[in-house]
N, C-alpha and C positions, 0 to 999 in steps of 0.2 A: 855588476849589474844591480840597479837600483830595484828594490821590491816595493811596489805600491799597494794599498795607499800609504802614506807616511803622516802621521799626525803632525800638525804644526805647533810647535812649542811656543813660538812668538814670532811676529813679524818685525824686521827692522824697518823696512820701508814696505808699504802695503799699496803703493801706485793708486789706481782707482778703485781698490776695494775699501776704501775707508767707510763707504756706506754699507759694508757687508762684514761686520765684526763676527757674524756667526760662522765664518769659514775656519773650520777646525782641522780639516785634513787635505791631502792633494786631490782626493776625488772632488771635494767641494770647491776647491780651488780652480780645477779644470772646468768644472761646471759653470762656474762665475765667469771665468775667463772666456768661455764659449758664448755666453749671454753678452759679454761686453763687445766681443768681436761681431756678433749678430747686429747689436744695437749700433755699432759704428759703420756698419755696411762694409765689413771686410772684404766681402765677395766683390766689391767694386774696386779694390786696390788694383787688381791685374785683370778683373774682367773673367769670363767664363773661357777656361782653357782646356780644350780635350784635344789628344793628338795621338796618332798611331805611331808607334816607334819601328826603328828597322828590325826589330825582333819579333813583329806581328801583333805585340800587345798594346793596348790602349791605356794611355795615362792622362790624368789631370791633374793642374797645378791648383794647390789650395794654400790658403793662408792660415796658420794654426798656432796655437799657444803650445810651448813645450817646456817641460819641467826638466832640468839639467843641473847637476852639481855645479855649484858656483865657483869659478876660478878663484884660489886663494888671495890672489893679489887684489882682485875686484872687491872681495869681502874686506880685506884690510882697508882699502881706501874708503869704502862706504862707512865702516865703522869709525874711522878717523873724522869724517865729515859730520858723522852723527854726534861725535863728542864735541866737535867745535860748535854745534848749534844749540 
């Protein structure tokens, strides 16, 4: 299990964060991602979804940012592309 927050040593690719060089750890990264999701109206992607499951509990569908360990093959491909540029 990953222990958060994790300090960010360097970005290989920073997506739409190039205007936020002050992102230093995963807590700040998720905060910035949340801002970008709100700004892009991510709530409109699926619309408001709330349902009752057969177990009697209520659930909603959300669009979110998730930090997960990168697949080594993906890292290898990206690093190769970065070296070519």
